[in-house]
C-alpha positions as CSV (number, residue, x, y, z in Angstrom):
1,M,100.2,28.2,140.0
2,K,99.1,24.7,139.5
3,N,100.0,22.5,142.3
4,T,98.4,18.8,141.4
5,F,99.8,16.6,138.7
6,D,99.9,12.9,137.5
7,A,103.7,13.0,137.9
8,I,106.4,15.1,139.0
9,V,110.0,14.6,137.8
10,I,112.9,15.8,139.9
11,G,115.9,16.8,137.9
12,G,116.6,18.8,134.6
13,G,119.4,16.8,133.4
14,T,119.4,14.6,130.3
15,T,117.6,11.7,132.2
16,G,115.0,13.9,133.7
17,T,114.3,15.8,130.5
18,G,114.0,12.5,128.8
19,V,111.4,11.2,131.3
20,I,109.3,14.4,131.1
21,R,109.3,14.0,127.1
22,D,108.3,10.6,127.5
23,L,105.7,11.1,129.7
24,A,104.2,13.9,127.6
25,L,104.4,11.8,124.3
26,R,102.5,8.9,126.1
27,G,99.6,11.1,127.1
28,F,100.7,11.9,130.7
29,T,100.6,15.7,129.8
30,N,99.7,16.7,133.5
31,S,103.3,16.4,134.3
32,L,105.8,18.6,136.1
33,L,109.5,18.8,135.9
34,L,111.5,20.6,138.8
35,E,115.0,21.7,138.5
36,R,116.9,23.4,141.2
37,D,119.1,25.2,138.8
38,D,118.9,25.2,135.2
39,L,118.4,22.4,132.5
40,G,121.7,20.7,131.9
41,A,123.4,22.6,134.8
42,G,124.6,19.4,136.7
43,T,126.1,16.3,135.6
44,S,124.8,16.4,132.0
45,G,126.4,19.8,131.4
46,G,129.8,18.6,132.8
47,C,130.0,15.6,130.6
48,H,132.7,14.8,128.0
49,S,130.3,15.7,125.1
50,A,131.0,12.2,123.6
51,L,128.0,10.4,122.3
52,H,129.2,7.0,123.0
53,G,128.5,4.2,120.3
54,G,129.6,1.3,122.5
55,S,133.2,1.3,121.8
56,R,134.5,2.2,125.3
57,Y,132.4,-0.3,127.0
58,V,132.3,-3.2,124.6
59,Y,135.2,-4.8,126.6
60,S,134.1,-4.2,130.1
61,D,130.4,-3.7,130.1
62,I,128.8,-5.4,127.2
63,Q,125.3,-4.5,128.1
64,T,126.1,-0.8,128.4
65,A,128.0,-1.2,125.0
66,R,124.8,-2.5,123.4
67,E,122.6,0.3,124.8
68,C,125.0,2.9,123.7
69,L,125.1,1.4,120.2
70,Q,121.2,1.4,120.0
71,E,120.8,5.2,121.4
72,N,123.7,6.5,119.2
73,Q,121.9,5.7,116.1
74,T,118.4,6.8,117.8
75,Y,119.9,10.1,118.5
76,R,121.4,10.8,115.2
77,K,118.1,10.0,113.8
78,I,115.5,12.1,116.1
79,V,117.8,15.1,116.9
80,P,120.3,15.3,114.0
81,Q,121.2,19.0,114.4
82,V,123.0,18.6,117.8
83,V,125.1,15.5,116.9
84,D,128.3,16.0,115.0
85,P,127.9,14.2,111.8
86,T,131.3,12.6,112.1
87,S,132.8,9.2,113.4
88,A,135.6,8.1,115.7
89,I,139.2,6.8,115.0
90,W,140.5,4.5,117.8
91,V,144.0,3.6,117.7
92,A,146.6,1.2,119.4
93,K,150.3,2.0,119.8
94,T,151.7,-0.8,122.0
95,E,151.6,-4.5,121.7
96,E,149.4,-4.8,124.7
97,Q,147.0,-2.2,123.1
98,I,147.0,-4.3,119.8
99,E,146.2,-7.4,121.6
100,F,143.2,-5.6,123.5
101,S,142.0,-4.6,119.8
102,K,141.6,-8.2,118.9
103,I,139.3,-8.9,121.8
104,W,137.6,-5.6,121.2
105,M,136.8,-6.5,117.7
106,K,135.6,-9.9,118.6
107,R,133.2,-8.3,121.0
108,A,132.2,-5.6,118.7
109,D,131.2,-8.4,116.2
110,E,129.0,-10.1,119.0
111,I,126.7,-7.2,119.4
112,G,126.9,-5.9,115.8
113,L,129.0,-2.6,116.6
114,P,130.0,-1.4,113.3
115,Y,133.6,-0.6,112.8
116,E,136.1,-0.5,109.7
117,I,139.9,-1.4,110.1
118,I,141.9,1.3,108.3
119,S,145.5,1.6,107.7
120,V,147.8,3.8,109.8
121,E,148.4,5.8,106.8
122,E,144.8,6.4,106.2
123,A,144.3,7.3,109.8
124,R,147.0,9.9,109.8
125,E,145.8,11.3,106.4
126,C,142.5,11.9,108.0
127,E,144.0,13.2,111.3
128,P,147.6,14.4,110.7
129,V,148.3,15.2,114.3
130,L,148.2,11.5,115.2
131,S,151.6,10.2,116.2
132,E,153.7,8.6,113.6
133,D,154.4,5.3,115.6
134,I,150.7,4.3,116.1
135,K,150.5,0.7,114.8
136,F,146.7,0.1,114.4
137,A,143.4,2.0,113.8
138,L,139.9,1.5,113.2
139,R,136.9,3.7,112.6
140,T,133.6,3.5,114.3
141,I,130.3,5.3,115.2
142,D,131.3,7.3,118.5
143,T,131.0,11.2,117.9
144,G,130.7,14.5,119.7
145,F,127.4,16.2,120.3
146,D,126.0,19.4,122.2
147,P,124.9,18.1,125.5
148,F,123.2,21.3,126.5
149,R,121.0,21.8,123.4
150,L,120.1,18.1,123.6
151,C,118.9,18.4,127.1
152,I,117.0,21.6,126.3
153,A,115.4,20.0,123.3
154,Q,114.2,17.2,125.3
155,A,112.5,19.6,128.0
156,Y,111.0,21.8,125.4
157,D,109.6,19.0,123.4
158,A,107.8,18.0,126.7
159,K,106.7,21.5,127.0
160,I,105.0,21.8,123.5
161,H,103.1,18.6,124.3
162,G,101.7,20.0,127.5
163,A,104.1,19.4,130.3
164,E,105.4,22.0,132.6
165,I,109.1,23.0,133.2
166,R,110.2,24.8,136.3
167,T,113.8,25.7,136.7
168,H,115.3,27.3,139.7
169,H,112.8,25.4,141.8
170,E,114.6,23.3,144.4
171,V,112.7,20.3,146.2
172,I,113.3,20.8,149.8
173,G,111.1,18.1,151.4
174,A,108.8,15.2,150.7
175,L,105.3,15.2,151.7
176,M,104.1,11.9,153.2
177,D,100.7,10.3,153.9
178,G,101.8,7.3,156.0
179,N,104.3,5.2,153.8
180,R,103.4,7.1,150.5
181,V,104.9,10.1,148.9
182,V,102.1,12.2,148.0
183,G,103.9,15.5,147.1
184,L,106.9,17.8,147.5
185,R,107.8,20.9,149.3
186,V,109.6,23.2,146.6
187,L,111.7,26.5,147.0
188,D,111.2,28.9,144.2
189,K,114.6,30.5,144.1
190,E,113.7,33.5,142.0
191,E,110.8,34.5,144.3
192,N,112.2,33.1,147.5
193,N,109.1,31.5,148.2
194,I,108.3,27.9,149.4
195,Y,105.1,26.1,148.2
196,E,103.8,22.6,147.9
197,V,103.0,20.4,144.9
198,Y,101.1,17.0,144.8
199,A,101.2,14.1,142.5
200,D,100.2,10.4,142.2
201,L,103.8,9.6,141.3
202,V,107.2,11.3,142.0
203,I,110.1,10.3,139.6
204,N,113.5,10.8,141.1
205,A,116.0,11.5,138.3
206,S,118.2,13.8,140.2
207,G,121.6,12.0,139.3
208,P,124.3,12.1,141.9
209,W,121.8,13.7,144.4
210,C,119.3,10.8,144.2
211,S,119.9,9.7,147.4
212,Q,119.5,13.4,149.0
213,I,116.0,13.2,147.6
214,T,115.0,9.8,148.9
215,E,116.3,10.7,152.4
216,M,113.4,13.4,152.5
217,A,111.0,10.4,152.3
218,G,113.0,8.6,154.9
219,F,115.5,6.2,153.3
220,A,118.8,6.4,151.5
221,I,120.0,4.6,148.3
222,P,123.7,3.5,148.0
223,M,125.0,6.2,145.6
224,K,128.6,6.5,144.9
225,P,129.2,10.0,143.3
226,N,132.1,9.9,141.0
227,K,133.9,13.0,139.5
228,G,135.3,13.3,135.9
229,S,137.4,16.1,135.1
230,T,137.6,17.5,131.6
231,G,140.0,20.0,129.9
232,I,138.8,22.3,127.1
233,Y,141.2,23.4,124.4
234,S,140.7,26.5,122.3
235,M,140.8,24.8,118.9
236,R,139.8,21.7,117.2
237,P,142.8,19.7,116.4
238,T,141.0,16.7,114.9
239,T,137.7,16.3,112.8
240,T,136.8,13.1,114.7
241,L,136.7,11.8,118.1
242,I,139.9,10.3,118.9
243,G,140.4,7.2,121.4
244,I,143.1,4.7,122.7
245,L,142.1,1.0,122.4
246,R,142.6,-0.3,125.9
247,V,140.7,-1.0,129.1
248,P,139.0,2.1,130.1
249,A,141.3,4.6,132.1
250,D,141.9,8.2,132.7
251,G,142.6,10.2,129.5
252,D,141.1,7.7,127.0
253,G,140.4,10.3,124.2
254,L,139.7,13.5,122.7
255,V,136.3,14.7,121.7
256,S,136.2,17.2,118.9
257,Q,133.4,19.7,119.0
258,G,132.5,20.7,115.5
259,F,129.7,22.8,116.7
260,Q,132.0,24.9,118.8
261,N,135.3,24.6,117.5
262,T,136.9,23.3,120.7
263,A,138.1,20.0,122.0
264,L,137.5,18.1,125.2
265,L,140.0,16.1,127.0
266,G,138.6,13.3,129.1
267,T,138.0,11.9,131.4
268,S,139.1,11.0,135.0
269,S,137.3,9.0,137.7
270,V,137.7,10.0,141.4
271,D,135.1,9.1,144.2
272,V,133.7,12.1,145.9
273,D,131.5,12.6,149.0
274,D,129.6,15.6,148.0
275,P,128.7,16.2,144.3
276,D,128.3,19.9,145.0
277,Q,131.8,20.3,146.2
278,A,133.6,18.6,143.1
279,E,136.2,20.6,141.6
280,P,138.6,19.7,138.5
281,G,141.9,18.1,139.8
282,M,145.0,19.4,138.3
283,D,146.6,15.9,138.9
284,E,143.8,14.4,136.9
285,I,144.2,16.7,133.9
286,K,147.9,16.2,133.8
287,I,147.6,12.3,133.8
288,M,145.1,12.6,131.0
289,E,147.1,15.1,129.0
290,D,150.0,12.7,129.3
291,S,148.0,9.9,128.2
292,V,146.5,11.4,125.1
293,A,149.7,13.2,124.3
294,E,151.2,9.6,123.6
295,I,149.0,9.5,120.5
296,I,148.4,13.2,119.8
297,P,152.0,14.8,120.7
298,E,151.0,18.2,119.9
299,L,148.1,18.2,122.4
300,R,150.9,19.7,124.9
301,E,151.2,22.8,122.7
302,A,147.5,23.5,122.7
303,R,145.9,26.2,124.8
304,M,143.6,24.9,127.6
305,I,141.0,27.7,128.0
306,R,139.3,26.1,131.1
307,M,138.5,23.0,133.1
308,C,135.4,21.6,134.3
309,T,134.0,18.6,136.1
310,G,130.9,16.5,136.2
311,V,129.7,14.0,138.9
312,R,128.5,10.5,137.7
313,P,125.5,9.1,139.4
314,L,127.0,5.7,140.2
315,Y,124.9,3.3,141.9
316,T,125.9,-0.2,143.6
317,T,125.0,-2.1,146.5
318,G,128.6,-3.7,146.6
319,K,131.9,-2.5,147.8
320,E,133.0,-1.5,144.0
321,T,134.4,2.2,143.6
322,G,135.3,4.2,140.7
323,R,135.7,2.3,137.2
324,D,134.8,-0.9,138.6
325,I,131.2,0.1,139.2
326,S,128.9,-0.6,136.0
327,R,127.7,2.4,134.0
328,G,124.5,0.5,133.5
329,M,121.1,1.9,134.4
330,Y,119.1,1.2,137.6
331,L,115.5,1.7,137.9
332,L,114.4,1.5,141.6
333,D,110.7,0.8,142.6
334,H,110.9,1.9,146.2
335,A,107.5,0.2,146.8
336,E,109.0,-3.0,146.4
337,M,112.3,-2.3,147.8
338,E,111.7,-0.2,151.0
339,G,107.9,-0.1,151.2
340,I,107.4,3.5,150.2
341,E,104.8,4.1,147.6
342,G,104.6,7.0,145.4
343,I,108.2,7.3,144.3
344,I,110.6,5.6,141.9
345,T,114.3,6.5,141.1
346,I,116.3,6.2,137.8
347,T,119.9,6.5,138.2
348,G,123.4,5.3,136.8
349,G,123.6,5.0,132.9
350,K,125.2,7.4,130.4
351,Y,124.1,10.5,128.5
352,A,123.9,8.4,125.5
353,T,121.4,6.0,127.1
354,A,119.2,8.5,128.5
355,R,116.5,8.0,126.2
356,L,116.5,4.5,126.8
357,M,116.6,5.0,130.8
358,A,113.5,7.4,130.4
359,E,111.7,4.6,128.4
360,E,112.2,2.0,131.0
361,T,111.3,4.5,133.7
362,V,108.0,5.5,132.0
363,N,107.0,1.9,131.3
364,L,107.0,1.4,135.1
365,A,105.4,5.0,135.6
366,S,102.8,4.1,133.2
367,K,101.7,1.0,135.1
368,K,101.5,2.8,138.2
369,L,99.5,5.7,136.9
370,C,97.0,3.7,134.6
371,G,97.7,0.1,135.0
372,E,99.1,-0.6,131.8
373,V,102.1,0.3,129.5
374,R,101.2,2.8,126.9
375,P,103.4,2.5,123.8
376,C,106.6,4.6,123.7
377,T,107.3,6.6,120.6
378,T,110.4,8.7,121.8
379,G,112.9,6.7,119.6
380,E,110.9,7.7,116.7
381,Q,109.6,11.2,116.8
382,F,111.8,14.1,116.0
383,I,112.8,16.2,119.0
384,Y,111.8,19.8,119.4
385,G,113.4,21.7,116.5
386,A,115.0,18.7,114.9
387,T,115.8,18.8,111.2
388,T,117.7,16.9,108.6
389,K,121.3,18.1,107.7
390,E,120.1,18.9,104.3
391,E,117.2,21.2,105.6
392,A,119.7,22.8,108.1
393,E,122.3,23.6,105.3
394,K,119.3,25.1,103.0
395,E,118.0,27.2,105.9
396,A,121.7,28.3,106.8
397,Q,122.1,29.4,103.1
398,E,118.8,31.4,103.3
399,I,119.9,33.0,106.5
400,H,123.2,33.9,105.0
401,E,121.5,35.8,102.1
402,K,118.8,37.4,104.0
403,Y,120.5,38.7,107.0
404,H,124.2,39.1,105.8
405,I,125.5,36.7,108.2
406,S,128.5,34.5,107.4
407,R,127.6,30.9,106.3
408,Y,129.8,29.7,108.9
409,A,127.7,31.5,111.6
410,A,124.4,30.6,109.9
411,H,125.4,26.9,109.9
412,K,126.2,27.1,113.7
413,F,122.9,28.8,114.2
414,T,120.9,26.2,112.5
415,A,122.8,23.5,114.5
416,R,121.6,25.0,117.7
417,Y,117.9,25.5,116.6
418,G,117.1,23.4,113.8
419,E,113.9,24.2,112.2
420,F,113.3,27.2,114.7
421,A,116.4,29.2,113.3
422,K,114.7,31.3,110.6
423,K,111.6,32.0,113.0
424,I,114.0,33.4,115.5
425,L,115.6,35.8,113.2
426,E,112.2,36.8,111.7
427,R,110.9,37.6,115.3
428,Y,114.2,39.5,116.1
429,P,115.6,40.9,113.2
430,D,117.1,44.1,114.8
431,E,119.5,41.8,116.7
432,A,120.4,39.7,113.9
433,Y,124.2,40.3,114.0
434,I,127.1,38.3,115.7
435,I,127.8,39.2,119.2
436,D,130.3,36.3,120.0
437,D,132.9,35.7,117.2
438,A,134.3,32.6,118.9
439,V,131.1,30.7,118.8
440,Q,129.4,32.6,116.2
441,M,126.5,33.5,118.5
442,I,123.7,35.7,117.0
443,G,122.2,38.7,119.1
444,S,118.7,37.6,118.4
445,E,119.1,34.3,120.5
446,V,119.4,36.6,123.7
447,C,115.8,37.6,123.1
448,Y,114.6,34.3,122.1
449,S,116.1,32.7,125.0
450,F,114.9,34.9,127.7
451,E,111.4,35.2,126.1
452,E,110.8,31.3,125.0
453,E,113.4,29.0,126.8
454,N,112.9,30.1,130.3
455,V,116.2,31.7,130.8
456,K,116.7,33.7,134.0
457,N,120.3,34.8,133.8
458,F,123.2,34.8,131.6
459,C,124.5,31.5,133.1
460,D,121.2,30.1,131.7
461,L,121.8,31.9,128.4
462,R,125.3,30.3,128.0
463,R,123.6,26.7,128.2
464,R,121.2,27.8,125.4
465,T,123.5,29.6,123.1
466,R,127.1,28.7,124.3
467,I,127.9,32.4,124.7
468,G,131.5,32.8,126.0
469,M,132.2,29.2,125.7
470,G,135.0,29.7,123.0
471,Q,138.2,31.3,123.2
472,E,137.4,34.7,124.8
473,Q,135.3,33.1,127.5
474,G,132.8,36.0,127.5
475,T,135.1,38.7,127.8
476,F,133.8,40.8,125.1
477,S,130.5,39.1,124.1
478,I,128.7,39.3,127.5
479,Y,128.7,43.1,127.4
480,K,127.0,43.0,124.0
481,A,124.4,40.5,125.5
482,G,124.0,42.9,128.5
483,A,123.3,45.8,126.1
484,I,120.6,43.6,124.2
485,A,119.0,42.8,127.4
486,Q,118.5,46.5,128.3
487,E,117.5,47.7,124.8
488,S,115.4,44.8,123.5
489,L,114.2,43.0,126.7
490,G,113.7,46.1,128.8
491,K,115.8,45.1,131.7
492,T,117.1,47.8,133.9
493,V,120.8,48.7,134.3
494,D,120.9,47.0,137.7
495,E,119.3,43.7,136.1
496,A,121.7,43.7,133.1
497,E,124.7,44.3,135.5
498,A,123.6,41.5,137.7
499,C,123.4,39.2,134.7
500,I,127.0,40.1,133.6
501,L,128.5,39.8,137.0
502,G,126.7,36.5,137.7
503,Y,128.1,35.1,134.4
504,A,131.7,36.5,134.8
505,K,131.9,34.7,138.4
506,E,130.7,31.5,136.9
507,R,133.3,31.7,134.0
508,W,136.1,32.5,136.4
509,K,135.9,29.1,138.2
510,G,136.9,27.1,135.3
511,V,139.3,29.7,133.9
512,Y,141.1,29.8,137.3
513,F,142.2,26.3,137.1
514,S,143.5,26.6,133.5
515,N,145.7,29.6,134.6
516,Q,147.9,27.1,136.1
517,Y,149.0,25.9,132.9
518,G,150.4,29.4,132.0
519,D,149.1,29.6,128.3
520,Q,145.8,30.9,129.5
521,L,147.4,33.9,131.6
522,P,147.4,36.5,128.7
523,L,143.7,36.2,128.2
524,T,142.9,36.3,131.9
525,E,144.9,39.6,132.1
526,V,142.7,40.9,129.4
527,M,139.7,39.7,131.3
528,Q,140.7,41.5,134.4
529,Q,141.5,44.7,132.5
530,V,138.0,44.5,131.0
531,Y,136.1,43.5,134.1
532,V,138.2,45.4,136.8
533,G,139.9,48.2,135.0
534,L,137.3,49.2,132.5
535,A,133.9,48.4,134.3
536,G,135.1,48.3,137.9
537,Y,133.8,44.9,138.5
538,D,136.1,42.9,140.9
539,V,134.8,39.5,140.2
540,F,138.1,37.7,140.5
541,A,138.6,38.4,144.3
542,D,136.8,35.3,145.2
């Protein structure tokens, strides 16, 4: 295994994968990304799935709003298949919200944020579930997106350009030469082996865990991890993202996921001490549901299939907490700040601004590595697998005709893989059938994910394919994936069983909380009968 690199990136979230892609595209191909779990397994995978366009921050954080506006348009251009081709409707119901909307529009005009005032009648025609007593509405560019596939696409774009990606490799120590970080001590969690890697520069992009990394080099940074809980519903009540025109608060909106046919309610803001111990808060979900139900009353009747949480990597040197801390990006040069050479940190920001964060980071890294800033092209070049909407629709039709897969499933398939979709089915034609009706996942994806996308287990597989993330939560689909793993990938019975059990335990964490709402209990009983009664797996005891 190679152990000397120009740069090592710590963190396989959206920022870290954006950085490794930027490094590779600027010619620093001798770069390595280390992730202790899987790509998108931390903050990025627990986000609200809103690709912000600036609307939420134009009032309170104008610089972040500018960045979101720019990057929303950039992502739509360079990786269109993972972005919902829709918009957002923001509404006001109270006089206070109407007054807020006037300030909102003035500031939107200042930064060029596109919006269109629409009549209440038009808003309700587009989204019939909206409350009859809303008084004002406008349409703008926020939308939903697939955070897992975007993160994965950035990583594998870097990989095909020469960089190396190692998931399930945890950084456990820094190697020092005086006041310089010269390398890292790493635990290979799959092989249970500790090894060392060396680099001219370490880039710390580990999100809310950033200070844990710098402490290995002898100093802390003022991170304030902040939890955001999200509720996931079993249907898509609106076609667009719906938001409330007001100062950012808990339960500002509902993100509709066209690529999955679910909706996400979010989000809350709660400071936490340990990002590894964050769990969804029932009181937070209740506050958010009460809030959004004011504009979408029928939301109370929807079935919440699970809850999840993500921890924001907030950074501040002041006494601010929670929503008072800026969502801006922070690039920290520790040679200047603490006198420690060989390491820089990028933190803060939003998922929507990850590419820009990476650009700023690699500008600095480029100076340190070669004495000049090499040109950045990440905002212009298509990301791994990217294809236009028209090309994806054409491929979906061809897949439908050749493999007798429904058009609906074929469209979702091309949305996940873009230009690679047909190649996957050509390589694995015997598994070209639906194994998860809820998310329309195709069996060929199991083989491709394990053999080409660095998947180690079914939890990793979920992030690549969204298996079990729909209404049935893996109750039936995960067994089919297990069978394919045995028959097509040569896994033993014990290996396939370990994949199934690991997946079931992970899914249970989110389902457990939604059970307290009651509507999910019938499905949970089915899950128990399948796992415990049929297979003898007691995965619910923990």
